[in-house]
C-alpha positions as CSV (number, residue, x, y, z in Angstrom):
1,M,-14.5,-3.6,9.2
2,F,-12.2,-0.7,10.1
3,S,-13.3,2.2,12.9
4,N,-13.2,5.7,12.1
5,G,-10.2,6.3,14.0
6,Q,-8.4,3.6,11.6
7,I,-9.9,5.5,8.9
8,T,-8.4,8.7,9.6
9,F,-5.6,8.0,10.5
10,G,-5.3,6.0,6.9
11,I,-6.0,8.5,5.2
12,L,-4.2,11.4,7.0
13,F,-1.1,8.7,6.8
14,A,-1.3,8.7,3.0
15,I,-1.4,12.6,2.9
16,A,1.3,12.9,4.5
17,F,3.5,10.0,3.0
18,A,3.0,11.4,-0.3
19,I,4.0,14.8,0.8
20,I,7.3,13.7,2.3
21,I,7.7,11.8,-1.1
22,Y,7.1,14.7,-3.0
23,F,9.1,17.2,-0.9
24,M,11.8,13.7,-0.8
25,Y,11.7,13.9,-4.6
26,R,12.1,17.2,-5.4
27,K,15.3,17.9,-3.0
28,D,17.1,14.9,-5.0
29,I,16.0,16.2,-8.7
30,N,19.8,17.0,-9.5
31,V,20.5,13.6,-8.9
32,H,17.7,11.7,-10.5
33,K,18.4,13.5,-14.0
34,K,22.4,12.9,-13.7
35,H,22.0,8.8,-12.8
36,F,18.8,8.3,-13.7
37,K,18.9,8.8,-17.8
38,G,16.5,7.9,-20.3
39,S,14.7,5.5,-17.5
40,A,11.6,7.0,-18.9
41,W,11.9,4.9,-21.6
42,V,12.7,1.6,-19.7
43,L,9.1,2.8,-18.1
44,L,7.0,3.4,-21.2
45,G,8.8,-0.2,-22.8
46,F,7.2,-2.0,-19.9
47,I,3.5,-0.1,-19.8
48,G,4.0,-0.9,-23.3
49,F,4.6,-4.7,-22.5
50,I,1.8,-4.6,-20.4
51,L,-0.5,-3.3,-22.6
52,M,0.3,-6.3,-25.2
53,I,-0.3,-9.0,-22.5
54,V,-3.8,-7.6,-22.3
55,A,-4.8,-6.9,-25.8
56,I,-3.3,-10.2,-26.6
57,K,-6.1,-11.5,-23.6
58,F,-8.8,-9.6,-25.6
59,I,-8.1,-10.8,-28.7
60,F,-7.7,-14.6,-28.0
61,V,-10.4,-15.1,-25.1
């Protein structure tokens, strides 16, 4: 389905993208701490909601 060149490009692109995102995040860590306080609770809320929906699905199906 994909050629070896396409697979190689995809893997290298994903690695490079992850590295760039990591360094950009580290550069802006102080801004993130200042403007996004409490965002971890929102993330936990979303994860809890999704887990609750999955649990309800398995209980009633």
